[in-house]
VOMARLO-825202 format. One line per field, with one value per residue (C-alpha): residue number from 1; x, y, z. Coordinates in steps of 0.1 Angstrom, whole numbers, m for minus. Example, Ala and Ser with C-alpha at 12.3 -4.5 7.8 and 13.67 -1.06 7.14 Angstrom:
VOMARLO-825202
pos: c(1  2)
px: c(123  137)
py: c(m45  m11)
pz: c(78  71)
//
This chain:
VOMARLO-825202
pos: c(1  2  3  4  5  6  7  8  9  10  11  12  13  14  15  16  17  18  19  20  21  22  23  24  25  26  27  28  29  30  31  32  33  34  35  36  37  38  39  40  41  42  43  44  45  46  47  48  49  50  51  52  53  54  55  56  57  58  59  60  61  62  63  64  65  66  67  68  69  70  71  72  73  74  75  76  77  78  79  80  81  82  83  84  85  86  87  88  89  90  91  92  93  94  95  96  97  98  99  100  101  102  103  104  105  106  107  108  109  110  111  112  113  114  115  116  117  118  119  120  121  122  123  124  125  126  127  128  129  130  131  132  133  134  135  136  137  138  139  140  141  142  143  144  145  146  147  148  149  150  151  152  153  154  155  156  157  158  159  160  161  162  163  164  165  166  167  168  169  170  171  172  173  174  175  176  177  178  179  180  181  182  183  184  185  186  187  188  189  190  191  192  193  194  195  196  197  198  199  200  201  202  203  204  205  206  207  208  209  210  211  212  213  214  215  216  217  218  219  220  221  222  223  224  225  226  227  228  229  230  231  232  233  234  235  236  237  238  239  240  241  242  243  244  245  246  247  248  249  250  251  252  253  254  255  256  257  258  259  260  261  262  263  264  265  266  267  268  269  270  271  272  273  274  275  276  277  278  279  280  281  282  283  284  285  286  287  288  289  290  291  292  293  294  295  296  297  298  299  300  301  302  303  304  305  306  307  308  309  310  311  312  313  314  315  316  317  318  319  320  321  322  323  324  325  326  327  328  329  330  331  332  333  334  335  336  337  338  339  340  341  342  343  344  345  346  347  348  349  350  351  352  353  354  355  356  357  358  359  360  361  362  363  364  365  366  367  368  369  370  371  372  373  374  375  376  377  378  379  380  381  382  383  384  385  386  387  388  389  390  391  392  393  394  395  396  397  398  399  400  401  402  403  404  405  406  407  408  409  410  411  412  413  414  415  416  417  418  419  420  421  422  423  424  425  426  427  428  429  430  431)
px: c(1483  1472  1476  1460  1430  1430  1430  1407  1380  1389  1384  1350  1336  1348  1328  1303  1300  1305  1274  1248  1217  1188  1173  1141  1107  1083  1044  1027  1006  974  969  985  961  930  934  933  903  894  907  873  882  859  846  868  904  934  948  983  1013  996  960  932  935  976  979  979  944  917  884  862  837  854  851  861  894  897  936  952  983  969  949  923  943  921  942  980  1001  1039  1055  1081  1111  1113  1102  1095  1063  1030  1002  971  937  913  881  885  921  951  984  1016  1053  1082  1119  1134  1172  1173  1152  1164  1126  1112  1070  1038  1015  976  957  920  910  890  907  943  942  968  951  983  1021  1035  1073  1076  1117  1141  1180  1195  1195  1205  1229  1211  1214  1213  1179  1166  1151  1153  1107  1103  1081  1047  1025  994  961  939  911  920  962  983  1016  1048  1086  1113  1153  1167  1204  1207  1171  1141  1116  1079  1049  1015  999  959  936  941  977  988  1016  1002  1028  1064  1083  1118  1116  1150  1182  1188  1225  1220  1238  1216  1184  1154  1118  1100  1063  1043  1019  988  971  945  958  993  1017  1049  1078  1107  1143  1168  1196  1236  1235  1215  1181  1146  1108  1088  1053  1038  1002  986  968  1003  1030  1045  1065  1042  1071  1103  1126  1162  1171  1202  1231  1220  1208  1174  1145  1115  1082  1064  1031  1002  981  954  967  946  928  960  971  1008  1032  1052  1087  1116  1152  1187  1187  1155  1115  1098  1064  1057  1032  1018  1005  1037  1065  1072  1086  1064  1083  1110  1130  1162  1158  1151  1183  1205  1186  1154  1138  1102  1070  1059  1025  1000  985  959  982  1014  1035  1054  1087  1114  1148  1173  1209  1237  1220  1180  1155  1119  1097  1065  1063  1034  1031  1016  1046  1066  1102  1129  1112  1133  1134  1098  1076  1091  1069  1085  1115  1126  1157  1148  1155  1123  1143  1128  1089  1066  1051  1013  992  959  942  962  991  1024  1032  1064  1079  1117  1141  1154  1122  1116  1078  1078  1046  1047  1020  1010  1007  1036  1061  1060  1072  1050  1064  1095  1093  1110  1095  1122  1134  1138  1112  1111  1072  1052  1021  987  960  927  899  915  943  980  996  1029  1053  1090  1115  1119  1078  1059  1030  1025  990  988  961  963  979  1014  1015  1019  1003  1003  968  983  1010  1015  1041  1035  1062  1087  1099  1081  1093  1062  1031  1000  967  931  905  869  871  902  940  963  1002  1031  1065  1093  1078  1044  1007  982  948  937  899  873  858  876  842  829  861)
py: c(962  973  1009  1003  991  1021  1046  1030  1032  1066  1077  1056  1076  1106  1101  1088  1122  1142  1129  1151  1157  1144  1167  1187  1184  1215  1209  1232  1260  1241  1215  1188  1160  1170  1146  1109  1080  1084  1059  1034  1006  977  975  955  969  974  987  1001  1001  1004  1005  1027  1053  1052  1046  1009  1012  990  1009  981  959  941  906  885  867  849  845  818  798  779  805  795  793  792  789  790  790  786  820  814  834  861  894  916  938  935  922  944  934  952  933  895  896  894  910  910  912  886  883  849  849  818  831  866  880  904  898  908  877  874  852  844  859  834  804  812  800  814  833  851  859  885  890  928  929  899  907  941  928  953  951  948  946  908  921  936  919  927  931  952  983  971  981  1002  999  1025  995  996  990  979  997  981  1002  977  991  973  984  1016  1028  1028  1018  1022  997  999  963  956  934  905  910  928  955  987  1007  1011  1042  1049  1073  1082  1069  1045  1039  1012  1004  982  982  998  996  1026  1020  1042  1067  1074  1109  1118  1109  1104  1081  1093  1073  1084  1074  1084  1066  1067  1085  1114  1111  1128  1124  1119  1118  1101  1096  1071  1063  1069  1066  1105  1124  1154  1166  1157  1169  1163  1155  1150  1125  1103  1068  1065  1035  1050  1052  1087  1092  1113  1136  1160  1180  1214  1208  1207  1175  1172  1145  1140  1125  1116  1104  1125  1138  1159  1154  1171  1181  1182  1196  1164  1186  1200  1187  1219  1220  1234  1235  1210  1201  1187  1150  1128  1106  1111  1078  1069  1028  1036  1056  1090  1088  1122  1123  1152  1182  1167  1146  1115  1112  1086  1072  1054  1054  1065  1082  1078  1101  1103  1137  1153  1184  1206  1208  1241  1256  1272  1270  1256  1255  1231  1260  1264  1236  1208  1201  1171  1153  1116  1099  1065  1039  1033  1024  1002  996  1022  1039  1033  1061  1049  1063  1096  1079  1067  1029  1008  981  988  966  949  942  969  983  1018  1040  1078  1105  1116  1153  1159  1132  1119  1081  1061  1025  1014  971  943  921  900  892  915  934  951  949  975  973  968  981  960  971  975  947  955  931  925  895  892  887  848  841  849  868  888  900  928  945  988  1003  1014  978  957  933  900  877  857  845  821  809  801  785  816  845  880  910  919  934  922  934  930  932  918  902  884  885  885  879  874  853  851  818  815  837  834  839  838  840  840  802  776  765  794  812)
pz: c(806  839  828  797  808  833  802  785  818  823  784  787  817  802  769  789  805  780  758  746  758  745  719  732  714  724  722  703  722  718  743  735  750  731  699  699  714  745  775  779  799  809  849  871  848  866  835  848  877  905  894  888  909  902  947  949  967  954  945  936  957  982  987  1022  1009  1041  1040  1052  1049  1022  998  970  938  908  887  874  843  841  827  801  803  838  847  869  859  878  855  841  841  812  813  809  800  821  804  815  799  800  787  776  779  755  726  733  732  749  750  764  771  771  792  799  835  838  835  830  790  772  742  727  730  710  705  707  704  692  707  719  756  781  808  844  877  892  912  879  850  811  812  849  834  839  806  806  786  773  767  727  729  755  752  765  776  766  762  732  718  738  731  749  724  731  715  708  709  704  722  695  699  668  669  659  660  677  684  698  719  730  741  770  781  810  844  863  836  831  848  851  838  813  822  801  804  780  742  756  770  789  795  818  810  836  822  827  800  788  802  793  797  768  754  726  709  718  681  663  685  675  698  713  736  748  777  789  826  841  828  861  862  882  880  892  877  875  888  875  903  907  929  940  909  886  869  879  864  891  895  918  912  898  930  931  931  905  894  857  837  816  783  771  798  813  848  876  904  918  953  964  975  993  973  941  928  935  924  932  925  942  962  972  1007  1003  993  1001  977  987  980  992  979  992  974  982  1012  1027  1024  1026  1015  1025  1001  995  955  951  945  912  908  930  964  988  1012  1007  1004  1021  1051  1065  1063  1076  1069  1064  1032  1009  979  955  976  967  1000  1002  1022  1039  1069  1071  1073  1046  1049  1031  1039  1030  1013  1040  1053  1081  1083  1088  1095  1092  1100  1063  1077  1096  1090  1125  1129  1146  1139  1127  1133  1118  1093  1082  1043  1013  997  962  956  973  996  981  999  998  1022  1055  1051  1032  1013  997  988  1002  976  984  975  1008  1003  1037  1050  1073  1092  1082  1112  1122  1141  1110  1128  1105  1098  1075  1054  1021  999  960  937  919  940  946  929  912  935  934  917  924  892  895  930  921  934  901  914  892  906  888  873  875  871  899  901  938  946  980  971  954  945  929  911)
//
């Protein structure tokens, strides 16, 4: 019997390795990003993963939260189900995804940003739950909004689906972007670029990167990627006056043309598997990974082709796997998975600090003025003064575990724990 199971396991692995690459779809010669409604966001929005500038840096006017062990909670609401996605804020609405194991539903929830009142719930999918890692969830991809629609990315029955939901909760379109064979689940958040919504699917089978029209869901372009699982999100950045879609994972960091998916450059590393998002420091791309080996790269993103030996400006051998790096004040900051605070000079890669914070972390640092905030997995929010010393100003604990990153909009902090959605304000008397 043991031999039979062994044979079946080998057969399964072989069949998995022999899966055909995803069929590619190539964009027409004309600029594929010209059509469709514009991205039009109300003031005070946090519209997608890592915020308006895609770097977890708060750019709106700052208010003094005067952080303490007992923060001012304007409102809280219990979330049915589980998800690790961060909330987004579109004007007076807060939106977040969740998955209910008992009902086998994957849903988009909408709340009133002023008082936390539930406005609507849209069940985006029923059934078809995937296999996940114990630290992942069925709803780990943060939604994105163009001010008219909200876009979700869920894996259902070995396929990645992208769905557009309007701000009243009605599903406008739903399209299969391509296959996804789960090893530890899915967590890559969609990226909006001009008329496109772009999704990444590095799975335990044929991977792909695809762009769909925001107005219709039509797949404009799709390119195949390696048959290796990774779990990070792409980032859109303007480097040297050129828009690039930056993707880590499957052993490489790659810059793509977001109009058509064509590869511009690539470097080997920093690790075979990543689970976070690259960042940008001036003309350098900061890419990190942590399985099965550690690595941090500073990459000059102005080359073409394989530039591994020409454009890697600096390299460090540290594990920054799930949390995404933060760039501030000419430095790269991160608290890694194992609770170690790391700081590098962004230009040279010189390590300026390595300090044990304690605990385990999956969420990413957010920059609010001269403060950095991040929750640990146990649900304690840590507030640090910006600097390599990681001087802790305050910490506080709310109900639930902390896998989602904090977001700021309209002078409020919105934080999703494993059980609740919270709204924190500077003054409890004037929420």
